[in-house]
C-alpha distance (Angstrom), angle and dihedral (degrees) to the residues before:
residue distance angle dihedral
X1 . . .
X2 3.81 . .
X3 3.76 134.5 .
X4 3.77 112.4 -73.0
X5 3.77 119.6 -116.7
X6 3.80 114.7 -169.5
X7 3.81 119.1 -144.4
X8 3.81 94.2 -110.6
X9 3.77 93.3 54.9
X10 3.73 92.1 87.2
X11 3.84 89.4 83.5
X12 3.81 133.0 38.8
X13 3.76 114.2 -87.2
X14 3.83 129.9 -137.3
X15 3.78 110.0 -120.6
X16 3.77 127.0 -133.7
X17 3.76 121.9 -86.6
X18 3.81 98.7 57.7
X19 3.79 94.0 88.4
X20 3.79 115.5 16.3
X21 3.83 99.4 173.2
X22 3.81 105.3 31.5
X23 3.74 96.6 -109.4
X24 3.79 90.7 130.0
X25 3.77 97.0 38.4
X26 3.79 96.4 113.1
X27 3.76 91.0 53.1
X28 3.78 100.1 42.0
X29 3.84 95.2 46.7
X30 3.83 90.3 60.3
X31 3.74 97.7 54.6
X32 3.77 99.2 86.5
X33 3.82 102.9 -104.6
X34 3.75 117.7 146.1
X35 3.78 88.5 -127.3
X36 3.79 138.6 -3.6
X37 3.80 118.4 -147.9
X38 3.72 116.7 -153.4
X39 3.83 123.6 -161.2
X40 2.95 143.7 -11.5
X41 3.78 89.7 -131.3
X42 3.75 135.3 161.2
X43 3.80 128.5 -131.5
X44 3.80 92.6 -135.6
X45 3.85 107.4 102.3
X46 3.77 93.4 -138.1
X47 3.83 95.9 52.6
X48 3.79 116.5 118.0
X49 3.81 89.6 -118.6
X50 3.82 103.1 34.8
X51 3.82 122.5 -168.1
X52 3.79 98.6 -136.2
X53 3.84 100.6 70.0
X54 3.81 90.3 46.0
X55 3.74 91.9 53.0
X56 3.80 91.0 47.2
X57 3.83 91.4 54.8
X58 3.73 94.6 45.9
X59 3.78 92.9 47.0
X60 3.78 89.9 53.2
X61 3.85 93.8 57.2
X62 3.81 118.4 110.6
X63 3.74 117.1 -98.0
X64 3.82 110.7 -76.9
X65 3.76 123.4 -125.1
X66 3.79 120.6 -118.2
X67 3.72 111.2 -84.6
X68 3.81 95.5 24.0
X69 3.77 121.3 130.9
X70 3.76 117.2 -62.5
X71 3.77 117.3 -122.0
X72 3.80 118.6 -122.1
X73 3.84 126.8 -177.4
X74 3.78 121.4 -158.5
X75 3.78 111.8 -140.0
X76 3.79 117.8 -157.1
X77 3.79 137.3 155.2
X78 3.77 133.5 -86.1
X79 3.84 111.3 -99.7
X80 3.76 113.8 -82.5
X81 3.78 93.3 11.4
X82 3.83 111.9 156.7
X83 3.74 121.6 -124.7
X84 3.82 89.0 -103.4
X85 3.84 88.2 65.4
X86 3.80 93.8 62.4
X87 3.83 98.9 85.7
X88 3.77 95.1 48.1
X89 3.83 97.7 41.5
X90 3.87 93.4 45.5
X91 3.83 91.3 47.0
X92 3.82 89.4 48.5
X93 3.78 88.1 50.0
X94 3.83 91.5 53.0
X95 3.79 92.5 49.9
X96 3.81 93.7 42.0
X97 3.86 97.9 46.6
X98 3.81 110.6 31.2
X99 3.84 96.5 91.7
X100 3.81 92.1 56.4
X101 3.80 100.5 43.4
X102 3.79 144.2 62.2
X103 3.79 90.3 -152.4
X104 3.80 138.9 10.2
X105 3.77 120.8 -145.1
X106 3.83 117.3 -155.2
X107 3.81 104.7 -151.4
X108 3.75 123.1 -139.0
X109 3.82 93.9 149.2
X110 3.78 98.7 83.8
X111 3.80 112.6 101.3
X112 3.81 91.5 -118.7
X113 3.78 91.7 55.3
X114 3.81 100.0 44.5
X115 3.81 94.0 88.6
X116 3.85 85.2 68.7
X117 3.80 87.0 69.9
X118 3.79 90.2 68.6
X119 3.88 114.8 116.7
X120 3.86 93.2 -110.5
X121 3.88 89.7 65.0
X122 3.79 95.9 46.0
X123 3.75 96.5 96.3
X124 3.77 93.7 47.2
X125 3.76 92.2 49.5
X126 3.84 92.7 47.0
X127 3.73 92.3 52.1
X128 3.84 91.4 45.7
X129 3.81 91.7 52.9
X130 3.84 91.8 49.7
X131 3.85 88.7 50.6
X132 3.76 91.8 49.1
X133 3.80 92.6 50.8
X134 3.82 91.5 47.9
X135 3.79 93.0 47.9
X136 3.80 90.7 47.2
X137 3.76 89.7 54.0
X138 3.81 89.2 57.7
X139 3.83 93.6 56.3
X140 3.78 119.6 104.5
X141 3.87 90.8 -123.2
X142 3.74 124.3 38.7
X143 3.78 116.1 -118.6
X144 3.78 120.6 -173.4
X145 3.88 118.4 -120.2
X146 3.75 124.8 -142.0
X147 3.79 132.1 -175.9
X148 3.85 115.6 -150.1
X149 3.81 116.3 -155.0
X150 3.80 139.6 150.9
X151 3.80 115.3 -93.9
X152 3.81 89.1 -140.9
X153 3.75 129.2 -147.4
X154 3.85 137.3 -76.7
X155 3.83 96.0 -87.5
X156 3.79 94.3 55.7
X157 3.82 130.9 69.5
X158 3.74 119.6 -104.5
X159 3.75 110.5 -87.3
X160 3.83 106.0 -78.6
X161 3.80 92.8 -158.3
X162 3.80 88.6 69.2
X163 3.86 89.3 74.5
X164 3.77 91.6 50.3
X165 3.85 90.6 48.9
X166 3.79 89.7 51.4
X167 3.80 92.7 48.4
X168 3.81 91.1 47.0
X169 3.84 93.3 56.7
X170 3.88 97.8 -107.4
X171 3.80 107.8 166.5
X172 3.74 100.0 -145.8
X173 3.88 143.6 18.1
X174 3.78 114.5 -151.4
X175 3.75 103.9 -155.5
X176 3.85 116.4 -159.2
X177 3.84 110.7 -145.9
X178 3.79 119.9 -158.6
X179 3.79 111.3 -84.6
X180 2.91 120.3 -137.4
X181 3.76 86.1 35.7
X182 3.76 106.2 -126.2
X183 3.75 90.5 179.7
X184 3.75 109.3 10.3
X185 3.84 92.9 176.0
X186 3.77 90.0 57.5
X187 3.83 90.7 50.4
X188 3.75 94.1 50.4
X189 3.82 90.9 46.2
X190 3.80 88.8 54.3
X191 3.83 92.3 48.1
X192 3.85 89.5 50.4
X193 3.78 90.6 48.7
X194 3.80 91.5 52.1
X195 3.83 91.0 46.0
X196 3.86 87.9 54.2
X197 3.79 91.4 45.9
X198 3.81 91.6 52.3
X199 3.76 103.4 33.8
X200 3.79 92.9 160.5
X201 3.76 132.2 34.7
X202 3.84 126.9 34.6
X203 3.73 123.1 44.6
X204 3.82 112.8 -115.7
X205 3.76 115.1 -132.6
X206 3.77 118.6 -170.8
X207 3.78 121.4 -151.8
X208 3.83 128.2 170.1
X209 3.78 128.0 68.5
X210 3.81 92.6 19.0
X211 3.84 100.7 142.7
X212 3.81 106.2 144.9
X213 3.77 145.7 1.4
X214 3.86 91.7 -78.2
X215 3.86 91.4 56.9
X216 3.86 91.1 45.3
X217 3.80 91.4 49.5
X218 3.82 93.0 47.7
X219 3.82 90.7 53.5
X220 3.77 92.3 47.4
X221 3.80 92.3 47.4
X222 3.79 89.0 51.7
X223 3.76 90.9 58.5
X224 3.84 107.1 -84.2
X225 3.85 115.9 141.1
X226 3.85 90.9 -151.9
X227 3.82 144.1 -12.1
X228 3.77 136.4 -127.4
X229 3.74 129.2 -156.5
X230 3.79 132.0 -148.7
X231 3.82 114.2 151.6
X232 3.79 91.8 38.1
X233 3.85 88.6 60.8
X234 3.79 94.8 44.8
X235 3.86 88.4 52.6
X236 3.78 102.4 38.2
X237 3.83 106.7 16.2
X238 3.81 118.1 -149.2
X239 3.85 89.9 -18.5
X240 3.78 87.8 77.8
X241 3.77 87.7 78.0
X242 3.79 89.5 65.2
X243 3.78 89.7 53.0
X244 3.80 91.9 52.9
X245 3.79 93.4 55.7
X246 3.81 115.0 103.8
């Protein structure tokens, strides 16, 4: 078994948060990113950013050409949802979004969701990830599964849930590096340590502080399979892709 590399990882991806509801999907998917992630949304119909309208917009898009940007959907939780709501809302997200996406990203990086990374929730998350992978395998079309989580800083252990994701069969870990990078060397060292710890299995995607080709190359050299950008796009628009080229 070797580290996975998904087809759209050959080009930088556009991270979630740029287009939550899919209203810019037609535009963003034509810019040349390897993937465009929409959301984060929640499967709960009363959530401020609900899943269903996003899926409807994405499903109404014209057929994409081979090699065009992959579609990702970030799945979160409704505001104030307790930890016990995670399995149900994430499973509803899988069943509600798979037809419109190439990959689904289950988001633990948002500040409101980070308490779920505490040790007391590890077993629940590990079981949930296994159930998601099992249910995905029953679908008529395979959709990749990603887990998005903060990489953390030097005084904290590497995220333990990464092991559970690997064992569950999750395809990709989207690792959020500190941005602005207070200590970029430390973040790259942690990324390299996680890559060594998980030498096979999920692809590692770095996001946060990726501004130019040097940043992208440093993340790839540290063990990332691919990178995503967010702030670079908000500041420079589509021109940021030129800055990311070697």
